[in-house]
Steps between C-alpha positions, in 0.01 A plus 500: 500500500297212355219335695694177573801681648268720701322197649834333579619814675179524703531137608863550603424819690208327672734224621746756635228702671359191667845402622590849618159558659591255772441538868694253709297297748644274766428130456636404841220369721625343824799487732585280797482621861736346760444538875866470611416213733528170313350526152702474179502350149689176437611446137693183577848433361485627141713321244757691295546783751874544451601859439802684368313813391168557674222747575226483763210746494184553702264763637469539878294710739572510872502742791681292762839558663599140572726390780644230275554453129178418317505271199333626184635274222754243617682183400703494815669237711693484826870479422491398133760654265255698284145628534296816430238712672310825481445609859357782705820619668546532875821698568389765250139535616250521218750399232499210258793271425595258224776248553608168640792266564729507199308795362585801715244753621358835396271699728316829507189706452200541726208272425307472827278800427179319410548574129552255215867475394660310216814311605757346265830330575744411220827314475771481234649155541822589318598800710306414817337843496162512674257791479187603685227707333198649675223648287732479199785697658841354581539511879815300568760285324787282621742232384422153630603148410489341155406145599192338350202579725325169560372283783238236573284715725142609438404823330273690739314827517454664841739272693873523576734229640379137518553473877368768737345676198422872471172583328399798289223736610350688209382450145678342205427504128648423157798280591736411214838324489733517199827330407619817326606837638233749398614855434355801678289591198367143479412509868318831455314352203392198707373727773225598256466205267497157659640184340280269299690198631708399198765774497864405444673446834180485707527206741191564709214748511227511764253782428296409812176581322310185598294679765376172647627159597831384645724498190719774356556396140835531323392647166809366320523153348717396797184470712666553837168581661495620858281365779358753746603383847318601819263737327648802322195681365409643161467877489359733234745777597757486220773714341424673170676267261438248222371773272313409184353722231134587518350730237297770673504817288192596299434805278850639555800592289849387588794720408836326456748784477822325392519344155776273627280336762257221435332186629705185559313177436624146557413249228401138579847379395664718768630789287415865571390765251455875542216682326571869435420764240731690263481861375263406218256331736591146398498230766851355543560155650851441637657195663626592850639314803227390739489712820521189716 
């Protein structure tokens, strides 16, 4: 092996070792705490919130057994044809529900155990099928309506029903709303890796990482920022999510057993490439679909 090829191999192996010697560290910093009395987040009436397909996701932590429904993420109205909500359920104590007028409802799980849970509700606008996922697992599915889900009501966190409202008691983090139906594997991926704000189909994303002030910023270009009403408080108790690579390993060897496995890297133009090694020790770069 000549000196140039040897140096190229060493550089390539160094890149792979750095990428593989990765410990994941959470970049989530704050959540919002709601007292269940009268505090909530008001995002106003966002433009362009008309949904055929849709997905709503968030992290919640609560230990209450409410006597009424509690609103977590809602765009709800009294008596309008279509709306949507994620709620703490009352008839099924400790459960979560996703649904609304024109949407149908799915319910299940147990979330009032004082532990962080990831909640996702999805809808296929063509078939009307709605699904509820908790912690990445499918809990319930049903067939609802196929009408466009739209109304002129406010998008709110922690509040349900405009008149005689029901408020959420617990913590909330990482709220995102999409105009596509995410698959189970995509939901599981987003449990670990949070959006950047410019993903296809992402209509709104509130990471609730401000930690101070009275505004919950919508990270997307839609800028449907929320105003903290009646004093929900910032809290440093957060779910382990929004993982980012952080190189930590020193003076250690990494052993990658399978020759077919490698490191997937995304180039600035949005394409993904896998770095692996063949039987002669040569680094192989292959174009692959991006995991997202």
